[in-house]
C-alpha positions in Angstrom: -8.0 -34.3 25.9 -9.5 -34.2 22.4 -8.1 -37.7 21.6 -9.6 -39.1 24.8 -13.0 -37.8 23.9 -12.7 -39.0 20.2 -12.1 -42.4 21.5 -15.0 -42.4 23.8 -17.2 -41.6 20.9 -15.7 -44.2 18.7 -16.2 -46.8 21.4 -19.8 -45.7 22.1 -18.9 -44.7 25.8 -21.3 -41.8 25.9 -23.2 -42.2 29.3 -23.4 -38.4 29.4 -25.7 -38.3 26.3 -29.4 -37.8 27.1 -32.1 -39.0 25.0 -34.2 -35.9 25.3 -33.6 -32.3 26.1 -32.3 -31.6 29.5 -35.0 -30.7 32.0 -33.0 -27.6 33.3 -33.1 -26.2 29.7 -36.9 -26.6 29.4 -37.2 -25.0 32.8 -34.8 -22.1 32.6 -34.1 -21.0 29.1 -37.2 -18.8 28.9 -36.3 -16.9 32.0 -33.1 -15.6 30.4 -35.1 -13.4 28.1 -33.3 -14.4 25.0 -34.9 -12.9 21.8 -36.1 -15.4 19.2 -33.9 -15.7 16.4 -30.8 -15.1 18.4 -27.9 -17.5 17.4 -26.8 -19.8 20.4 -23.3 -20.9 20.7 -23.2 -24.5 22.1 -19.4 -25.7 22.7 -18.3 -29.1 23.0 -22.0 -30.0 21.9 -21.8 -33.8 21.1 -25.0 -35.0 19.6 -27.1 -33.1 22.1 -30.9 -33.1 21.5 -30.8 -29.7 23.4 -29.7 -28.2 20.1 -32.9 -29.6 18.3 -35.0 -28.3 21.1 -33.3 -24.8 20.8 -33.5 -24.8 16.9 -37.3 -25.7 17.2 -38.0 -23.0 19.6 -36.6 -20.4 17.1 -33.1 -20.1 18.0 -30.3 -21.0 15.4 -27.6 -23.1 16.8 -23.8 -23.0 16.3 -22.4 -26.1 17.9 -18.7 -26.8 18.1 -17.6 -30.5 18.4 -14.2 -32.4 18.0 -15.6 -35.7 17.3 -17.0 -36.1 13.7 -18.7 -39.3 14.9 -21.0 -37.2 17.2 -21.8 -34.7 14.4 -22.7 -37.7 12.1 -24.9 -39.3 14.6 -26.7 -35.9 15.2 -27.3 -35.4 11.5 -28.6 -38.9 11.2 -31.4 -38.4 13.7 -33.4 -36.5 10.9 -33.9 -37.2 7.2 -33.5 -33.3 6.3 -30.8 -32.4 3.9 -27.4 -31.5 5.0 -25.0 -28.8 3.4 -21.4 -29.1 4.0 -18.5 -26.6 3.6 -15.2 -25.7 5.2 -14.2 -22.6 6.9 -10.5 -22.2 8.2 -9.8 -25.1 10.7 -13.6 -26.3 10.5 -15.6 -28.6 8.6 -19.3 -27.1 8.8 -22.5 -29.2 8.5 -25.8 -27.3 8.3 -29.1 -28.9 8.8 -31.9 -26.7 9.0 -31.0 -23.8 11.6 -28.3 -26.0 13.2 -24.7 -25.5 12.2 -22.2 -28.0 13.5 -18.6 -27.1 13.5 -16.2 -29.9 13.7 -12.9 -28.8 15.2 -11.1 -27.5 18.3 -13.3 -24.9 20.2 -10.2 -23.1 21.2 -9.6 -22.4 17.5 -12.8 -20.7 17.1 -12.2 -16.9 16.5 -14.3 -14.0 17.3 -14.8 -13.0 13.6 -16.3 -16.5 13.1 -18.5 -16.1 16.1 -19.8 -12.5 15.0 -23.4 -13.6 14.9 -23.5 -15.4 18.3 -25.9 -13.5 20.9 -26.5 -16.3 23.4 -24.7 -19.6 24.6 -25.5 -22.9 26.4 -23.1 -25.2 28.3 -24.7 -28.5 29.4 -21.5 -30.8 29.5 -18.7 -28.5 28.1 -16.8 -27.2 31.4 -17.2 -30.5 33.2 -15.5 -32.2 30.2 -12.4 -30.3 30.8 -9.5 -31.0 33.2 -8.8 -28.4 35.6 -5.8 -26.9 33.8 -8.1 -26.1 30.8 -11.3 -24.6 32.5 -9.8 -21.1 33.0 -8.8 -21.1 29.3 -12.3 -22.3 28.4 -14.1 -19.5 30.6 -11.8 -16.7 29.1 -12.3 -17.9 25.6 -16.1 -18.1 25.9 -16.0 -14.5 27.1 -14.0 -13.4 24.1 -16.7 -14.9 21.7 -19.8 -13.5 23.2 -20.8 -9.9 23.0 -21.6 -7.8 26.3 -25.1 -8.6 27.3 -25.2 -12.2 25.8 -26.9 -14.4 28.2 -26.4 -18.2 28.7 -27.2 -21.1 30.8 -24.5 -23.4 32.3 -25.3 -26.8 33.8 -22.4 -28.1 36.0 -21.7 -31.2 38.0 -20.1 -31.8 41.4 -19.3 -35.2 43.0 -17.7 -36.8 45.9 -13.9 -36.4 46.3 -12.1 -39.3 44.8 -14.4 -39.7 41.8 -12.6 -39.7 38.6 -13.7 -37.9 35.6 -14.6 -37.0 32.9 -17.1 -35.7 33.6 -15.2 -33.8 36.1 -16.4 -32.3 39.3 -16.6 -28.6 39.2 -17.9 -27.1 42.5 -19.9 -24.1 42.8 -16.9 -22.1 44.1 -14.8 -22.8 41.1 -17.8 -21.6 38.8 -17.8 -18.3 40.6 -14.0 -18.0 40.5 -13.9 -18.9 36.6 -16.7 -16.7 35.4 -17.1 -13.7 37.8 -14.4 -11.7 36.1 -16.2 -11.5 32.7 -19.9 -12.6 33.6 -22.8 -11.8 35.9 -23.8 -15.2 37.7 -27.1 -16.1 39.0 -27.5 -19.4 40.8 -30.7 -20.9 39.6 -31.0 -24.5 41.3 -29.1 -27.3 42.8 -30.4 -31.0 42.0 -30.5 -33.9 44.1 -27.7 -36.4 44.2 -27.8 -39.2 41.7 -26.8 -43.0 42.7 -23.1 -41.9 42.5 -23.6 -38.8 44.7 -23.2 -36.3 41.9 -25.2 -33.2 41.9 -26.0 -30.9 39.0 -25.9 -27.1 39.4 -27.6 -24.7 37.2 -26.5 -21.1 36.5 -27.7 -18.1 34.3 -24.9 -16.0 33.0 -24.7 -12.8 31.5 -21.5 -11.2 29.6 -20.2 -8.1 31.4 -18.9 -5.3 28.8 -16.8 -4.4 27.1 -15.8 -7.2 25.0 -12.2 -8.5 25.8 
């Protein structure tokens, strides 16, 4: 799966990337009540401008991304200086209040996520095939503390449409996350030209930590 996404970045096949912050993030983040200064975990972050928006709003970001091409493209968007260092399995680049960890999300340990207090998933879950999504939901629950809040933007599309991005119906989201999170359904978008619809959820980590 990682090799597949790496190839897409190398070939520039990144139609999922938006040229601005996601409208649902702007509409709903404030309603979560996350305190300014809370560090936000962004799994499978790509070069998302959502991270810039969060940082500019006063939320430090820890983004995890497997493809170094995505990280370098994100850093090149601004001329601000970058510091780089390594920690265990990750190469880390820090630019302002954004940290980008290049490596496998599933190798991120709870000790490395000690400062995390919130999370944001715009295209992480839908990037994963069905067999990996349960592992993702469980690992996310391991990394964030009880009471941590986050926003999840998912996607569903007609049967027979191939991924990635994959179709994750609302029923699967409830099945994946209800064991460890309190879920609140926020909105369902209108179908796009391919019949795909986005759904937006607020999540809050139940306690205690796994």
